[in-house]
C-alpha positions as CSV (number, residue, x, y, z in Angstrom):
1,M,19.1,-30.5,-1.7
2,A,18.1,-29.0,-5.0
3,G,20.2,-27.6,-7.7
4,K,23.2,-30.0,-7.5
5,T,25.3,-29.8,-10.7
6,P,27.4,-32.7,-12.1
7,L,31.1,-32.1,-11.6
8,A,33.0,-30.9,-14.7
9,P,36.3,-32.6,-15.5
10,A,38.3,-29.4,-14.9
11,A,36.7,-28.9,-11.5
12,L,37.3,-32.5,-10.7
13,L,41.0,-32.1,-11.5
14,L,41.2,-29.0,-9.3
15,L,39.4,-30.8,-6.4
16,L,41.7,-33.9,-6.7
17,G,44.7,-31.6,-6.9
18,G,43.7,-29.8,-3.8
19,L,43.2,-33.1,-1.9
20,A,46.6,-34.3,-3.1
21,G,48.2,-31.1,-1.8
22,I,46.7,-31.7,1.6
23,K,48.0,-35.3,1.5
24,V,51.5,-34.1,0.6
25,G,51.4,-31.5,3.4
26,L,50.2,-34.1,5.9
27,D,52.9,-36.6,4.9
28,G,55.5,-34.1,5.9
29,M,54.1,-33.6,9.4
30,P,54.7,-35.6,12.5
31,R,52.1,-38.4,12.9
32,A,51.0,-37.0,16.2
33,K,49.8,-33.9,14.5
34,I,47.9,-35.5,11.7
35,P,44.3,-35.8,13.2
36,G,42.4,-32.8,12.0
37,A,45.5,-31.1,10.5
38,G,43.8,-30.6,7.2
39,I,41.8,-27.7,8.6
40,V,44.8,-25.4,8.1
41,Y,44.2,-25.8,4.3
42,L,40.6,-24.6,4.5
43,P,40.2,-21.0,3.1
44,S,37.3,-18.7,3.7
45,G,33.9,-19.3,2.2
46,P,34.2,-16.4,-0.4
47,A,37.7,-17.6,-1.4
48,V,36.5,-21.1,-1.9
49,K,33.4,-19.9,-3.8
50,A,35.6,-17.9,-6.2
51,A,37.9,-20.8,-6.8
52,V,35.4,-23.4,-7.7
53,F,34.1,-21.7,-10.8
54,G,30.3,-22.1,-10.1
55,F,30.5,-25.4,-8.4
56,S,29.7,-24.0,-5.0
57,S,26.9,-26.4,-4.3
58,L,29.0,-29.5,-5.0
59,T,31.9,-28.1,-3.0
60,A,29.5,-27.5,-0.1
61,D,28.6,-31.3,-0.4
62,V,32.3,-32.3,-0.2
63,S,32.9,-29.8,2.6
64,Y,29.9,-31.1,4.6
65,V,31.0,-34.7,4.3
66,W,34.5,-33.7,5.4
67,A,33.1,-31.8,8.4
68,I,31.1,-34.8,9.5
69,Q,34.2,-36.9,9.4
70,Y,36.2,-34.3,11.1
71,Y,33.8,-34.0,14.0
72,G,33.4,-37.7,14.2
73,N,37.1,-38.2,14.8
74,T,37.6,-38.0,18.6
75,A,41.4,-38.0,18.0
76,V,41.2,-34.5,16.7
77,P,42.3,-32.1,19.5
78,D,40.3,-29.0,20.2
79,R,37.6,-29.7,17.6
80,R,35.6,-26.7,18.7
81,R,38.4,-24.2,17.7
82,H,37.5,-24.1,14.0
83,F,33.8,-24.9,14.4
84,N,32.4,-21.6,13.3
85,R,34.8,-21.3,10.4
86,I,34.0,-24.7,9.0
87,F,30.3,-24.3,9.0
88,E,30.5,-20.7,7.8
89,V,32.4,-21.9,4.7
90,I,29.7,-24.5,4.0
91,A,26.9,-21.8,4.5
92,D,28.7,-19.4,2.2
93,L,28.9,-22.0,-0.5
94,D,25.3,-23.1,-0.3
95,P,23.3,-20.9,2.1
96,N,19.9,-22.5,1.3
97,W,21.1,-26.0,2.2
98,M,19.4,-26.7,5.6
99,D,21.1,-29.9,6.8
100,P,24.5,-28.3,7.7
101,Y,22.9,-25.8,10.1
102,L,20.9,-28.6,11.8
103,T,23.9,-30.8,12.0
104,A,26.0,-28.0,13.4
105,A,23.4,-27.4,16.1
106,L,23.5,-31.1,17.1
107,I,27.3,-31.0,17.3
108,A,27.2,-27.9,19.4
109,H,24.8,-29.6,21.8
110,H,26.1,-33.1,22.0
111,D,29.8,-32.6,21.6
112,F,30.4,-29.1,23.1
113,R,27.5,-28.9,25.5
114,D,27.1,-25.3,24.4
115,P,23.4,-24.3,24.1
116,E,24.1,-20.8,23.0
117,L,26.2,-22.1,20.1
118,A,23.5,-24.5,19.2
119,L,21.0,-21.7,19.1
120,K,23.4,-19.6,17.0
121,M,23.4,-22.3,14.4
122,Y,19.6,-22.3,14.2
123,D,19.6,-18.5,14.1
124,D,22.2,-18.5,11.3
125,G,20.0,-20.9,9.3
126,A,17.0,-18.7,9.9
127,A,18.8,-15.6,8.8
128,R,19.8,-17.2,5.5
129,N,16.5,-18.9,5.0
130,P,13.8,-16.6,6.5
131,E,10.9,-18.5,5.0
132,A,12.0,-21.9,6.5
133,W,10.0,-22.8,9.6
134,I,12.3,-25.6,10.6
135,F,15.0,-23.3,12.2
136,P,12.8,-21.3,14.7
137,F,10.8,-24.5,15.4
138,E,13.9,-26.5,16.3
139,A,15.3,-23.6,18.3
140,G,12.0,-23.3,20.2
141,H,12.0,-27.0,20.9
142,Y,15.6,-26.8,22.1
143,C,14.8,-24.0,24.5
144,Q,11.8,-25.9,25.8
145,L,13.3,-29.3,26.1
146,Y,16.9,-28.7,27.2
147,L,16.9,-25.2,28.7
148,R,13.4,-25.0,30.1
149,D,13.5,-21.4,28.9
150,Y,9.9,-21.0,27.9
151,E,10.1,-17.3,27.2
152,R,12.6,-17.9,24.5
153,A,10.7,-21.0,23.3
154,K,7.6,-18.8,23.0
155,S,9.5,-16.3,20.9
156,Y,10.9,-19.0,18.5
157,Y,7.6,-20.8,18.2
158,R,5.8,-17.5,17.4
159,K,8.2,-17.0,14.5
160,A,7.8,-20.6,13.3
161,M,4.0,-21.0,13.4
162,D,3.2,-18.4,10.8
163,L,5.8,-19.4,8.3
164,P,4.8,-21.3,5.1
165,E,4.1,-25.0,5.6
166,A,4.8,-24.8,9.3
167,P,3.3,-27.9,11.1
168,A,0.1,-27.2,13.1
169,I,1.8,-28.4,16.3
170,A,4.0,-25.2,16.2
171,R,0.9,-23.2,17.2
172,R,0.1,-25.6,20.0
173,L,3.7,-25.5,21.3
174,F,3.5,-21.7,21.2
175,A,0.3,-21.8,23.3
176,N,1.9,-24.1,25.8
177,A,5.0,-22.0,26.1
178,A,2.8,-18.9,26.7
179,F,1.1,-20.8,29.5
180,K,4.4,-21.8,31.1
181,T,5.4,-18.1,31.1
182,M,2.1,-17.3,32.8
183,D,1.0,-15.3,29.7
184,Y,-2.5,-16.7,30.2
185,Q,-4.3,-14.3,27.9
186,T,-2.1,-15.2,24.9
187,S,-2.3,-18.9,25.8
188,W,-6.1,-18.8,26.1
189,E,-6.5,-16.9,22.8
190,T,-4.2,-19.3,20.9
191,W,-5.8,-22.5,22.3
192,R,-9.2,-21.0,21.6
193,E,-8.1,-20.6,17.9
194,V,-6.8,-24.2,17.9
195,Y,-10.1,-25.4,19.3
196,E,-12.2,-23.5,16.8
197,T,-10.1,-24.6,13.8
198,A,-9.3,-28.2,15.0
199,P,-9.5,-30.7,12.1
200,D,-10.6,-33.6,14.2
201,R,-12.1,-34.5,17.6
202,E,-8.7,-35.4,19.1
203,I,-7.1,-32.0,18.6
204,K,-10.3,-30.3,19.7
205,K,-10.2,-32.3,23.0
206,I,-6.5,-31.5,23.5
207,A,-7.3,-27.8,23.1
208,S,-10.4,-28.1,25.4
209,N,-8.2,-29.6,28.1
210,H,-5.7,-26.8,27.9
211,L,-8.5,-24.2,28.0
212,Y,-9.9,-25.9,31.1
213,N,-6.4,-25.8,32.7
214,I,-5.8,-22.1,31.9
215,K,-9.2,-21.0,33.3
216,A,-8.6,-23.2,36.4
217,S,-5.1,-21.7,36.9
218,V,-6.5,-18.1,36.7
219,D,-9.5,-18.8,38.8
220,I,-7.6,-20.6,41.6
221,A,-5.0,-17.9,41.7
222,A,-7.7,-15.3,42.2
223,L,-9.5,-17.5,44.8
224,N,-6.2,-18.0,46.8
225,A,-5.6,-14.3,46.8
226,A,-9.1,-13.6,48.1
227,L,-8.8,-16.3,50.7
228,E,-5.6,-14.8,52.0
229,R,-7.2,-11.4,52.2
230,F,-10.2,-12.9,54.0
231,R,-7.9,-14.4,56.6
232,E,-6.2,-11.0,57.1
233,I,-9.6,-9.3,57.6
234,R,-11.5,-11.8,59.6
235,G,-8.6,-13.5,61.4
236,R,-9.8,-17.0,60.3
237,A,-10.1,-19.1,57.2
238,A,-13.2,-18.9,55.1
239,R,-15.5,-21.8,55.7
240,R,-16.9,-21.7,52.2
241,L,-15.9,-20.1,49.0
242,D,-19.2,-18.1,48.9
243,E,-18.0,-16.2,51.9
244,L,-15.6,-14.5,49.6
245,A,-18.5,-13.2,47.5
246,S,-20.6,-12.2,50.5
247,T,-17.7,-10.0,51.8
248,R,-17.2,-8.6,48.3
249,L,-13.7,-9.8,48.0
250,I,-14.8,-11.3,44.7
251,A,-17.8,-10.5,42.5
252,A,-18.9,-14.2,42.4
253,V,-17.4,-17.6,43.0
254,P,-16.2,-18.8,39.5
255,K,-16.9,-22.2,38.1
256,D,-14.6,-24.3,36.0
257,F,-14.6,-24.5,32.2
258,D,-17.3,-27.2,32.4
259,G,-19.5,-25.1,34.7
260,K,-18.6,-27.2,37.8
261,D,-17.7,-25.9,41.3
262,Y,-14.1,-25.8,42.5
263,L,-13.4,-27.9,45.6
264,Y,-12.3,-26.1,48.7
265,D,-10.9,-27.6,51.9
266,P,-11.2,-25.0,54.8
267,K,-8.8,-27.0,56.9
268,T,-5.9,-26.8,54.5
269,G,-7.0,-23.8,52.5
270,E,-6.5,-25.7,49.3
271,V,-8.6,-25.0,46.2
272,K,-8.6,-27.5,43.3
273,T,-10.5,-28.7,40.4
274,A,-13.1,-31.4,40.7
275,V,-11.4,-33.4,37.9
276,I,-7.9,-33.8,36.6
277,P,-7.8,-31.6,33.4
278,W,-6.3,-34.3,31.2
279,K,-8.9,-36.9,32.4
280,R,-12.1,-35.0,31.7
């Protein structure tokens, strides 16, 4: 984190005095209530910021360490109750410090099992740091990995991939999410761009395999629809794929990305590629 300022003696005295006050308050409470009781002494972010005389960044450091200890203490009852308040205070003190947002998202996921709260933490980080690619990228990965919500993942990856210093994989993950949502045109165009701008043969091959898979998915879906229509018209299954063209159900039998024929089994009606896309 940039911009951390050494603690002035006066601010140090104020900080120590505040901690001593918390200690005195806790000493007067029943022991059963001590875990996490210090939260009652935490004021709002603007109030803390006004009280620390320009040492907001340092105070954010202290608050962040305290928050980690607080959420690491399983003896604290109802730790979720003050979750938003704690991390809002830290964000108000140092809005450009990225670690607290990411940590808060992890706590929301692992401790609270609340995906929407986790995504809110990523969104809050993005709102305060609109040029930081890490927040929409992590949110997209979260939607993809844990929620299997590829529509939301696609939206997050789209935001991330064009931000400054975003990793190249963000664009590839966006293309993959588009494919998962059956947005084949967007997926095709993005993978085509990845293919044409690939820095090495490995990335080019990955993009080529995805392009192969997209074309095969579109072609096979069209062939299956034509085969079903042929069965309705003729009362039987097509013996060969070229029967679909001869009956004008399709303009021509498509070939795969490599120019090879698709395989068709008239007994089962299955159409498939001649090779596994990832083993070309």
